[in-house]
The first five atom37 places (N, CA, C, CB, O) and aatype in JSON, in Angstrom:
{
  "aatype": [12, 2, 6, 15, 6, 19, 16, 8, 11, 6, 5, 5, 10, 0, 0, 0, 0, 1, 5, 6, 10, 6, 1, 15, 15, 0, 16, 10, 3, 16, 13, 16, 10, 0, 1, 10, 1, 0, 0, 1, 10, 1, 0, 10, 5, 15, 0, 15, 15, 15, 14, 0, 10, 10, 7, 17, 1, 15, 0, 9, 0, 0, 15, 19, 0, 10, 0, 10, 10, 0, 7, 19, 10, 10, 17, 5, 19, 14, 0, 14, 15, 14, 2, 7, 2, 16, 0, 10, 6, 12, 10, 15, 0, 19, 3, 6, 7, 18, 3, 10, 18, 6, 2, 10, 6, 13, 18, 6, 17, 10, 6, 0, 5, 15, 3, 6, 6, 5, 7],
  "atom_mask": [
    [1, 1, 1, 1, 1],
    [1, 1, 1, 1, 1],
    [1, 1, 1, 1, 1],
    [1, 1, 1, 1, 1],
    [1, 1, 1, 1, 1],
    [1, 1, 1, 1, 1],
    [1, 1, 1, 1, 1],
    [1, 1, 1, 1, 1],
    [1, 1, 1, 1, 1],
    [1, 1, 1, 1, 1],
    [1, 1, 1, 1, 1],
    [1, 1, 1, 1, 1],
    [1, 1, 1, 1, 1],
    [1, 1, 1, 1, 1],
    [1, 1, 1, 1, 1],
    [1, 1, 1, 1, 1],
    [1, 1, 1, 1, 1],
    [1, 1, 1, 1, 1],
    [1, 1, 1, 1, 1],
    [1, 1, 1, 1, 1],
    [1, 1, 1, 1, 1],
    [1, 1, 1, 1, 1],
    [1, 1, 1, 1, 1],
    [1, 1, 1, 1, 1],
    [1, 1, 1, 1, 1],
    [1, 1, 1, 1, 1],
    [1, 1, 1, 1, 1],
    [1, 1, 1, 1, 1],
    [1, 1, 1, 1, 1],
    [1, 1, 1, 1, 1],
    [1, 1, 1, 1, 1],
    [1, 1, 1, 1, 1],
    [1, 1, 1, 1, 1],
    [1, 1, 1, 1, 1],
    [1, 1, 1, 1, 1],
    [1, 1, 1, 1, 1],
    [1, 1, 1, 1, 1],
    [1, 1, 1, 1, 1],
    [1, 1, 1, 1, 1],
    [1, 1, 1, 1, 1],
    [1, 1, 1, 1, 1],
    [1, 1, 1, 1, 1],
    [1, 1, 1, 1, 1],
    [1, 1, 1, 1, 1],
    [1, 1, 1, 1, 1],
    [1, 1, 1, 1, 1],
    [1, 1, 1, 1, 1],
    [1, 1, 1, 1, 1],
    [1, 1, 1, 1, 1],
    [1, 1, 1, 1, 1],
    [1, 1, 1, 1, 1],
    [1, 1, 1, 1, 1],
    [1, 1, 1, 1, 1],
    [1, 1, 1, 1, 1],
    [1, 1, 1, 0, 1],
    [1, 1, 1, 1, 1],
    [1, 1, 1, 1, 1],
    [1, 1, 1, 1, 1],
    [1, 1, 1, 1, 1],
    [1, 1, 1, 1, 1],
    [1, 1, 1, 1, 1],
    [1, 1, 1, 1, 1],
    [1, 1, 1, 1, 1],
    [1, 1, 1, 1, 1],
    [1, 1, 1, 1, 1],
    [1, 1, 1, 1, 1],
    [1, 1, 1, 1, 1],
    [1, 1, 1, 1, 1],
    [1, 1, 1, 1, 1],
    [1, 1, 1, 1, 1],
    [1, 1, 1, 0, 1],
    [1, 1, 1, 1, 1],
    [1, 1, 1, 1, 1],
    [1, 1, 1, 1, 1],
    [1, 1, 1, 1, 1],
    [1, 1, 1, 1, 1],
    [1, 1, 1, 1, 1],
    [1, 1, 1, 1, 1],
    [1, 1, 1, 1, 1],
    [1, 1, 1, 1, 1],
    [1, 1, 1, 1, 1],
    [1, 1, 1, 1, 1],
    [1, 1, 1, 1, 1],
    [1, 1, 1, 0, 1],
    [1, 1, 1, 1, 1],
    [1, 1, 1, 1, 1],
    [1, 1, 1, 1, 1],
    [1, 1, 1, 1, 1],
    [1, 1, 1, 1, 1],
    [1, 1, 1, 1, 1],
    [1, 1, 1, 1, 1],
    [1, 1, 1, 1, 1],
    [1, 1, 1, 1, 1],
    [1, 1, 1, 1, 1],
    [1, 1, 1, 1, 1],
    [1, 1, 1, 1, 1],
    [1, 1, 1, 0, 1],
    [1, 1, 1, 1, 1],
    [1, 1, 1, 1, 1],
    [1, 1, 1, 1, 1],
    [1, 1, 1, 1, 1],
    [1, 1, 1, 1, 1],
    [1, 1, 1, 1, 1],
    [1, 1, 1, 1, 1],
    [1, 1, 1, 1, 1],
    [1, 1, 1, 1, 1],
    [1, 1, 1, 1, 1],
    [1, 1, 1, 1, 1],
    [1, 1, 1, 1, 1],
    [1, 1, 1, 1, 1],
    [1, 1, 1, 1, 1],
    [1, 1, 1, 1, 1],
    [1, 1, 1, 1, 1],
    [1, 1, 1, 1, 1],
    [1, 1, 1, 1, 1],
    [1, 1, 1, 1, 1],
    [1, 1, 1, 1, 1],
    [1, 1, 1, 1, 1],
    [1, 1, 1, 0, 1]
  ],
  "atom_positions": [
    [[154.16, 91.78, 165.57], [153.87, 93.28, 166.37], [152.5, 93.11, 167.05], [153.77, 94.75, 165.24], [151.53, 92.73, 166.39]],
    [[152.42, 93.33, 168.12], [151.18, 93.02, 168.89], [150.34, 94.37, 168.74], [151.5, 92.59, 170.53], [150.69, 95.38, 168.14]],
    [[149.04, 94.13, 169.49], [148.14, 95.19, 169.22], [148.21, 96.68, 169.79], [147.01, 94.69, 169.59], [147.75, 97.71, 169.3]],
    [[149.1, 96.43, 171.25], [149.28, 97.85, 171.58], [150.46, 98.47, 170.89], [149.45, 98.02, 173.06], [150.68, 99.67, 171.05]],
    [[151.19, 97.78, 170.18], [152.17, 98.52, 169.36], [151.48, 99.15, 167.98], [153.4, 97.48, 168.97], [152.06, 100.03, 167.34]],
    [[150.4, 98.71, 167.65], [149.9, 98.88, 166.47], [149.06, 100.12, 166.98], [149.18, 97.58, 165.81], [149.16, 101.15, 166.31]],
    [[148.34, 100.11, 167.94], [147.56, 101.01, 168.39], [148.47, 102.51, 168.96], [146.7, 100.21, 169.49], [148.02, 103.65, 169.01]],
    [[149.74, 102.09, 169.33], [150.81, 103.43, 169.81], [151.13, 103.89, 168.47], [152.42, 103.02, 170.76], [151.14, 105.11, 168.28]],
    [[151.44, 103.01, 167.39], [152.24, 103.82, 165.99], [150.79, 104.63, 165.44], [153.08, 102.41, 164.42], [150.84, 105.8, 165.07]],
    [[149.47, 103.82, 165.46], [148.36, 104.55, 165.06], [148.33, 106.22, 165.7], [147.09, 103.65, 165.54], [148.24, 107.33, 165.16]],
    [[148.43, 105.82, 166.93], [148.33, 107.35, 167.94], [149.46, 108.17, 167.19], [148.82, 107.16, 169.99], [149.15, 109.23, 166.63]],
    [[150.67, 107.72, 167.17], [151.92, 108.8, 166.75], [151.43, 109.25, 165.22], [153.74, 107.93, 166.7], [151.4, 110.43, 164.87]],
    [[151.14, 108.38, 164.57], [150.75, 108.72, 163.19], [149.48, 109.86, 163.03], [150.34, 107.32, 162.5], [149.62, 110.78, 162.22]],
    [[148.3, 109.75, 163.8], [147.58, 110.73, 164.12], [147.99, 112.04, 164.61], [146.93, 110.29, 164.82], [147.44, 113.04, 164.16]],
    [[148.95, 112.1, 165.51], [149.58, 113.3, 166.14], [150.12, 113.75, 165.25], [150.43, 113.22, 167.19], [149.82, 114.92, 165.04]],
    [[151.02, 113.19, 164.38], [151.75, 113.87, 163.49], [150.75, 114.47, 162.27], [152.89, 112.9, 163.0], [150.91, 115.58, 161.79]],
    [[150.11, 113.91, 162.03], [148.94, 114.34, 161.09], [148.36, 115.69, 161.71], [147.71, 113.12, 160.99], [148.48, 116.71, 161.04]],
    [[147.77, 115.76, 162.87], [147.24, 116.83, 163.55], [148.22, 118.04, 163.5], [146.91, 116.41, 164.95], [147.92, 119.17, 163.12]],
    [[149.27, 117.67, 163.87], [150.68, 118.69, 163.76], [150.67, 119.35, 162.68], [152.08, 118.02, 163.74], [150.61, 120.58, 162.66]],
    [[150.74, 118.54, 161.51], [151.16, 119.17, 160.13], [150.04, 119.92, 159.8], [151.53, 118.15, 158.93], [150.23, 120.97, 159.19]],
    [[148.66, 119.48, 160.15], [147.54, 120.16, 159.6], [147.61, 121.51, 160.37], [146.13, 119.33, 159.8], [147.75, 122.55, 159.73]],
    [[147.52, 121.51, 161.72], [147.67, 122.72, 162.37], [148.78, 123.81, 161.77], [147.97, 122.35, 163.75], [148.48, 124.97, 161.52]],
    [[149.99, 123.31, 161.59], [151.16, 124.08, 160.97], [150.49, 124.45, 159.5], [152.72, 123.07, 160.86], [150.69, 125.59, 159.07]],
    [[149.85, 123.7, 158.87], [149.46, 124.28, 157.41], [148.26, 125.32, 157.45], [148.99, 123.02, 156.39], [148.11, 126.3, 156.72]],
    [[147.48, 124.91, 158.42], [146.13, 125.81, 158.53], [146.66, 127.43, 159.24], [144.8, 124.86, 159.75], [146.03, 128.48, 159.1]],
    [[147.84, 127.29, 159.93], [148.51, 128.71, 160.23], [148.96, 129.51, 159.23], [149.62, 128.61, 161.0], [148.93, 130.74, 159.32]],
    [[149.41, 128.89, 158.23], [150.11, 129.82, 157.22], [149.09, 130.03, 156.15], [151.5, 129.19, 156.6], [149.54, 130.24, 155.03]],
    [[147.69, 130.02, 156.3], [146.68, 130.24, 155.42], [146.4, 131.64, 155.49], [145.54, 129.43, 155.65], [146.39, 132.25, 156.56]],
    [[146.12, 132.25, 154.19], [145.78, 133.77, 154.16], [144.23, 133.89, 154.47], [146.16, 134.47, 152.63], [143.46, 132.93, 154.41]],
    [[143.89, 135.06, 154.78], [142.76, 135.43, 155.17], [141.45, 135.11, 154.3], [142.93, 136.69, 155.38], [140.35, 134.76, 154.71]],
    [[141.84, 135.3, 153.09], [140.78, 134.97, 152.19], [140.29, 133.46, 151.99], [141.21, 135.47, 150.95], [139.12, 133.14, 151.78]],
    [[141.46, 132.51, 152.08], [141.12, 130.96, 152.23], [140.67, 130.94, 153.61], [142.41, 129.85, 151.96], [139.66, 130.25, 153.73]],
    [[140.99, 131.35, 154.44], [140.15, 131.27, 155.71], [138.73, 131.37, 155.73], [140.51, 132.22, 156.54], [138.01, 130.47, 156.15]],
    [[138.3, 132.51, 155.25], [137.16, 133.27, 155.02], [136.49, 132.03, 154.15], [137.43, 134.87, 154.23], [135.54, 131.48, 154.72]],
    [[136.79, 131.6, 153.07], [136.22, 130.61, 152.62], [136.06, 129.33, 152.89], [136.47, 130.6, 151.88], [135.12, 128.73, 152.37]],
    [[136.86, 128.76, 153.65], [136.79, 127.72, 154.57], [135.67, 127.85, 155.54], [138.02, 127.61, 155.24], [134.9, 126.89, 155.56]],
    [[135.44, 128.72, 156.26], [134.74, 129.19, 157.36], [133.28, 129.06, 156.61], [135.25, 130.76, 157.95], [132.44, 128.25, 156.99]],
    [[133.11, 129.85, 155.64], [131.92, 129.74, 154.87], [131.47, 128.35, 154.31], [132.07, 130.61, 153.78], [130.28, 128.06, 154.2]],
    [[132.28, 127.67, 154.05], [131.94, 126.17, 153.36], [131.66, 125.33, 154.68], [133.38, 125.39, 152.33], [130.78, 124.47, 154.59]],
    [[132.37, 125.51, 155.97], [131.81, 124.94, 157.14], [130.42, 125.57, 157.58], [132.83, 125.07, 158.23], [129.54, 124.77, 157.9]],
    [[130.22, 126.62, 157.62], [128.85, 127.12, 158.04], [127.86, 126.39, 157.11], [128.71, 128.79, 157.92], [126.87, 125.82, 157.56]],
    [[128.15, 126.43, 155.73], [127.16, 125.87, 154.76], [126.73, 124.37, 155.1], [127.77, 125.92, 153.3], [125.63, 123.84, 155.0]],
    [[127.73, 123.94, 155.46], [127.71, 122.37, 155.72], [126.87, 121.96, 157.1], [129.34, 121.82, 155.9], [126.05, 121.04, 157.2]],
    [[127.28, 122.84, 158.05], [126.41, 122.73, 159.23], [124.95, 123.1, 159.2], [126.95, 123.49, 160.19], [124.09, 122.46, 159.81]],
    [[124.67, 124.3, 158.37], [123.26, 124.63, 158.25], [122.52, 123.61, 157.39], [123.09, 126.02, 157.67], [121.3, 123.56, 157.56]],
    [[123.03, 122.81, 156.53], [122.74, 121.75, 155.65], [122.4, 120.53, 156.51], [123.91, 121.49, 154.68], [121.44, 119.8, 156.27]],
    [[123.13, 120.38, 157.38], [123.07, 119.3, 158.4], [121.83, 119.49, 159.46], [124.49, 119.28, 159.18], [121.15, 118.65, 160.04]],
    [[121.79, 120.84, 159.49], [120.65, 121.06, 160.58], [119.38, 121.18, 159.91], [120.85, 122.38, 161.49], [118.42, 121.23, 160.68]],
    [[119.11, 121.23, 158.65], [117.93, 121.41, 157.75], [117.33, 119.86, 157.37], [118.44, 122.29, 156.31], [116.18, 119.56, 157.04]],
    [[118.54, 118.97, 157.53], [118.09, 117.49, 157.19], [117.37, 116.74, 157.91], [119.0, 116.72, 157.02], [116.87, 115.77, 157.33]],
    [[117.12, 116.88, 159.18], [116.02, 116.24, 160.13], [114.59, 116.3, 159.25], [115.88, 117.21, 161.7], [113.91, 115.33, 158.92]],
    [[114.36, 117.54, 159.01], [113.11, 117.6, 158.31], [112.95, 116.48, 157.04], [112.98, 119.09, 157.79], [112.13, 115.58, 156.9]],
    [[114.04, 116.9, 156.21], [114.11, 115.74, 155.11], [114.06, 114.55, 155.65], [115.31, 115.7, 154.28], [113.17, 113.85, 155.18]],
    [[114.83, 113.97, 156.66], [114.93, 112.66, 157.09], [113.47, 112.45, 157.32], [115.89, 112.4, 158.33], [112.9, 111.61, 156.62]],
    [[112.84, 113.06, 158.16], [111.4, 112.8, 158.6], [110.38, 112.4, 157.33], [0.0, 0.0, 0.0], [109.54, 111.5, 157.39]],
    [[110.61, 113.22, 156.22], [109.9, 112.87, 155.09], [110.29, 111.41, 154.31], [110.1, 114.03, 154.19], [109.5, 110.59, 153.84]],
    [[111.55, 111.39, 154.34], [112.1, 110.13, 153.73], [111.51, 108.78, 154.74], [113.96, 110.27, 153.71], [111.17, 107.74, 154.19]],
    [[111.47, 108.92, 155.97], [111.04, 108.01, 156.91], [109.82, 107.57, 156.72], [111.12, 108.45, 158.08], [109.48, 106.39, 156.75]],
    [[108.88, 108.85, 156.44], [107.3, 108.75, 156.36], [107.12, 107.95, 155.07], [106.47, 110.3, 156.29], [106.29, 107.04, 155.11]],
    [[107.79, 108.17, 153.91], [107.76, 107.6, 152.66], [108.04, 106.13, 152.52], [108.62, 108.29, 151.89], [107.4, 105.31, 151.86]],
    [[109.31, 105.9, 153.41], [109.52, 104.47, 153.34], [108.92, 103.69, 154.48], [110.94, 104.19, 153.29], [109.31, 102.54, 154.66]],
    [[108.0, 104.22, 155.25], [107.12, 103.62, 156.09], [105.92, 103.2, 155.11], [106.71, 104.61, 157.3], [105.5, 102.04, 155.08]],
    [[105.45, 104.14, 154.38], [104.17, 104.06, 153.57], [104.79, 102.98, 152.58], [103.59, 105.63, 152.81], [104.0, 102.12, 152.2]],
    [[105.97, 102.91, 152.14], [106.1, 101.81, 151.03], [106.03, 100.52, 151.74], [107.51, 101.89, 150.15], [105.33, 99.64, 151.24]],
    [[106.74, 100.26, 153.0], [106.94, 99.11, 153.43], [105.3, 98.61, 154.04], [108.23, 99.21, 154.51], [104.98, 97.44, 154.24]],
    [[104.58, 99.56, 154.22], [103.28, 99.4, 154.54], [102.48, 98.72, 153.15], [102.7, 100.89, 155.04], [101.76, 97.72, 153.16]],
    [[102.8, 99.49, 152.1], [102.0, 99.06, 150.95], [102.43, 97.59, 150.55], [102.2, 100.09, 149.71], [101.66, 96.89, 149.89]],
    [[103.4, 97.23, 150.87], [104.28, 96.14, 150.24], [103.47, 94.96, 151.1], [106.19, 96.31, 150.53], [102.95, 93.94, 150.67]],
    [[103.56, 95.46, 152.49], [103.01, 94.04, 153.44], [101.52, 93.92, 153.35], [103.35, 94.15, 155.22], [100.95, 92.91, 153.76]],
    [[100.89, 94.9, 152.82], [99.28, 94.75, 152.5], [99.33, 93.88, 151.38], [98.42, 96.19, 152.09], [98.65, 92.85, 151.42]],
    [[100.24, 94.23, 150.08], [100.17, 93.48, 148.97], [100.32, 92.01, 149.33], [0.0, 0.0, 0.0], [99.45, 91.2, 149.0]],
    [[101.57, 91.6, 150.11], [101.93, 90.18, 150.48], [100.63, 89.53, 151.27], [103.36, 90.19, 151.47], [100.17, 88.43, 150.96]],
    [[100.22, 90.17, 152.1], [99.09, 89.59, 152.74], [98.02, 89.28, 151.86], [98.62, 90.4, 153.75], [97.62, 88.12, 151.76]],
    [[97.48, 90.29, 151.15], [96.47, 89.93, 150.01], [96.78, 88.91, 149.28], [96.26, 90.92, 149.09], [95.98, 87.99, 149.08]],
    [[98.0, 88.93, 148.78], [98.28, 87.91, 148.03], [98.32, 86.24, 148.57], [99.48, 88.33, 147.55], [98.16, 85.22, 147.91]],
    [[98.59, 86.39, 149.93], [98.24, 84.94, 150.51], [97.06, 84.64, 150.9], [98.91, 84.61, 151.56], [96.82, 83.49, 151.25]],
    [[96.16, 85.54, 150.91], [94.7, 84.86, 150.97], [94.27, 84.27, 149.89], [93.65, 85.73, 151.27], [94.31, 84.85, 148.8]],
    [[93.82, 83.1, 150.03], [93.14, 82.04, 148.96], [92.04, 82.54, 148.38], [92.69, 80.7, 149.54], [91.19, 83.0, 149.14]],
    [[91.83, 82.56, 147.11], [90.95, 82.85, 146.35], [89.76, 82.04, 146.49], [91.43, 82.86, 145.24], [89.94, 80.82, 146.56]],
    [[88.55, 82.5, 146.53], [87.31, 81.66, 146.47], [87.38, 80.72, 145.3], [86.03, 82.54, 146.35], [88.04, 80.73, 144.26]],
    [[86.25, 79.69, 145.95], [86.33, 78.59, 144.81], [85.2, 79.35, 143.67], [85.76, 76.75, 145.46], [84.58, 80.4, 143.87]],
    [[85.16, 78.63, 142.63], [84.21, 79.23, 141.38], [82.74, 79.27, 141.84], [84.28, 78.23, 139.93], [81.99, 80.23, 141.64]],
    [[82.41, 78.13, 142.47], [80.85, 77.85, 143.18], [80.78, 78.88, 144.22], [80.61, 76.22, 143.98], [79.64, 79.26, 144.48]],
    [[81.56, 79.31, 144.74], [81.31, 80.03, 146.11], [81.52, 79.41, 147.42], [0.0, 0.0, 0.0], [81.47, 80.08, 148.45]],
    [[81.74, 78.22, 147.41], [81.78, 77.26, 148.53], [83.41, 77.33, 148.94], [81.19, 75.63, 148.03], [84.34, 77.3, 148.14]],
    [[83.48, 77.4, 149.95], [85.11, 77.62, 150.81], [85.53, 76.04, 150.89], [85.02, 78.46, 152.8], [84.73, 75.13, 150.72]],
    [[86.73, 75.89, 151.13], [87.2, 74.48, 151.43], [86.6, 73.67, 152.35], [88.41, 74.47, 151.8], [86.38, 72.48, 152.15]],
    [[86.27, 74.36, 153.55], [85.67, 73.97, 154.71], [84.25, 73.14, 154.29], [85.43, 75.3, 155.62], [83.93, 71.99, 154.59]],
    [[83.6, 74.04, 153.57], [82.08, 73.89, 153.2], [82.15, 72.51, 152.29], [81.39, 75.38, 152.27], [81.29, 71.63, 152.34]],
    [[83.45, 72.5, 151.34], [83.27, 71.61, 150.2], [83.82, 69.95, 151.09], [84.45, 72.26, 148.61], [83.41, 68.84, 150.76]],
    [[84.71, 70.22, 152.14], [85.28, 68.95, 152.79], [84.1, 68.38, 153.62], [86.64, 69.27, 153.78], [83.93, 67.16, 153.68]],
    [[83.23, 69.3, 154.3], [82.12, 68.93, 155.08], [81.04, 68.28, 154.71], [81.71, 69.81, 155.55], [80.46, 67.45, 155.4]],
    [[80.59, 68.76, 153.2], [79.91, 68.1, 152.4], [80.13, 66.92, 151.78], [79.73, 68.71, 151.73], [79.27, 66.56, 150.99]],
    [[81.2, 66.13, 151.97], [81.74, 65.0, 151.41], [81.28, 63.93, 152.19], [83.16, 65.04, 151.3], [81.86, 63.8, 153.27]],
    [[80.29, 63.04, 151.88], [80.21, 61.68, 152.86], [80.95, 60.72, 152.74], [79.13, 61.01, 152.84], [80.91, 59.82, 153.57]],
    [[81.91, 60.69, 151.54], [82.52, 59.4, 151.23], [83.67, 59.28, 152.06], [82.89, 59.24, 149.79], [84.29, 58.22, 151.95]],
    [[84.12, 60.21, 152.93], [85.21, 59.87, 154.11], [85.25, 58.8, 155.11], [0.0, 0.0, 0.0], [86.23, 58.41, 155.73]],
    [[83.83, 58.32, 155.18], [83.53, 57.14, 156.01], [83.98, 55.7, 155.13], [81.82, 57.18, 156.41], [84.31, 54.66, 155.69]],
    [[83.91, 55.87, 153.84], [84.11, 54.48, 153.07], [85.48, 53.97, 153.72], [84.23, 54.65, 151.23], [85.58, 52.89, 154.29]],
    [[86.64, 54.99, 153.55], [87.82, 54.66, 154.04], [87.76, 53.85, 155.18], [88.5, 55.72, 154.26], [88.22, 52.72, 154.97]],
    [[87.34, 54.05, 156.37], [87.1, 53.24, 157.51], [86.35, 51.92, 157.29], [86.39, 54.03, 158.45], [86.71, 50.91, 157.9]],
    [[85.27, 51.87, 156.4], [84.82, 50.79, 156.29], [85.6, 49.59, 155.4], [83.65, 51.11, 155.9], [85.37, 48.39, 155.58]],
    [[86.53, 50.08, 154.46], [87.53, 49.36, 153.75], [88.76, 48.96, 154.41], [87.88, 50.05, 152.7], [89.63, 48.36, 153.78]],
    [[88.86, 49.22, 155.47], [90.17, 49.52, 156.15], [90.98, 48.28, 156.05], [90.0, 49.97, 157.68], [92.19, 48.41, 155.85]],
    [[90.44, 47.0, 156.18], [91.06, 45.81, 155.92], [91.68, 45.38, 154.55], [90.19, 44.95, 156.23], [92.54, 44.53, 154.35]],
    [[90.9, 46.36, 153.44], [91.37, 45.84, 152.01], [92.71, 46.91, 151.87], [89.98, 46.03, 150.57], [93.55, 46.74, 151.0]],
    [[92.77, 47.92, 152.76], [93.91, 48.88, 152.65], [95.09, 48.33, 153.07], [93.71, 50.08, 153.38], [96.17, 48.34, 152.47]],
    [[94.77, 47.72, 154.45], [96.11, 46.89, 155.12], [96.43, 45.87, 154.23], [95.87, 46.15, 156.63], [97.64, 45.74, 154.08]],
    [[95.59, 44.95, 153.44], [96.08, 43.74, 152.7], [96.81, 44.67, 151.54], [94.74, 42.55, 152.12], [97.96, 44.33, 151.27]],
    [[96.27, 45.79, 150.84], [96.9, 46.48, 149.89], [98.64, 46.86, 150.28], [95.95, 47.77, 149.72], [99.62, 46.73, 149.55]],
    [[98.55, 47.3, 151.5], [99.93, 47.65, 151.94], [100.73, 46.64, 152.1], [99.98, 48.31, 153.06], [101.94, 46.75, 151.87]],
    [[100.1, 45.43, 152.54], [100.87, 44.44, 152.8], [101.53, 43.82, 151.33], [100.01, 43.44, 153.63], [102.72, 43.52, 151.18]],
    [[100.63, 43.73, 150.43], [101.16, 43.3, 149.28], [102.33, 44.23, 148.54], [100.01, 43.1, 148.45], [103.3, 43.74, 147.97]],
    [[102.11, 45.5, 148.63], [103.3, 46.33, 148.12], [104.42, 45.92, 148.71], [103.2, 47.76, 148.35], [105.4, 45.75, 147.98]],
    [[104.56, 45.64, 150.46], [105.62, 45.44, 151.04], [106.12, 44.19, 150.67], [105.49, 45.61, 152.28], [107.33, 44.03, 150.82]],
    [[105.5, 43.32, 150.24], [106.23, 42.1, 149.84], [106.61, 41.98, 148.46], [105.49, 40.98, 150.15], [107.39, 41.07, 148.18]],
    [[106.08, 42.91, 147.35], [106.74, 43.14, 146.19], [107.97, 43.84, 146.14], [106.0, 43.71, 145.45], [108.83, 43.58, 145.29]],
    [[108.12, 44.85, 147.17], [109.45, 45.68, 147.26], [110.47, 44.81, 147.94], [109.28, 47.08, 148.12], [111.6, 44.94, 147.48]],
    [[110.31, 43.81, 149.08], [111.01, 43.09, 149.7], [111.51, 41.94, 149.06], [0.0, 0.0, 0.0], [112.25, 41.16, 149.66]]
  ]
}
């Protein structure tokens, strides 16, 4: 069965359901029809009043999202060191960084030794 046959059968089923619904609604008494109309009006009125409620829900959701974002951003900020120095200040205060370049031949020899042990 191809797609056009399925669509045609769905259309036939919908048409049959519509005819049955119209036939059954035509035989309803006036009291039931009045109750159905009242229920429809209540549903339409509650739907028309929901945009205000939707506005409040949107405002609350946006506030919660902003609070979560602020919490995540504050959590990501690194804590200051106990002595008050920042990481950059501590790194710039270290003068031992130049020793690495002075002993560069030693580190090359050490690397060669470790390569010989592994190989």
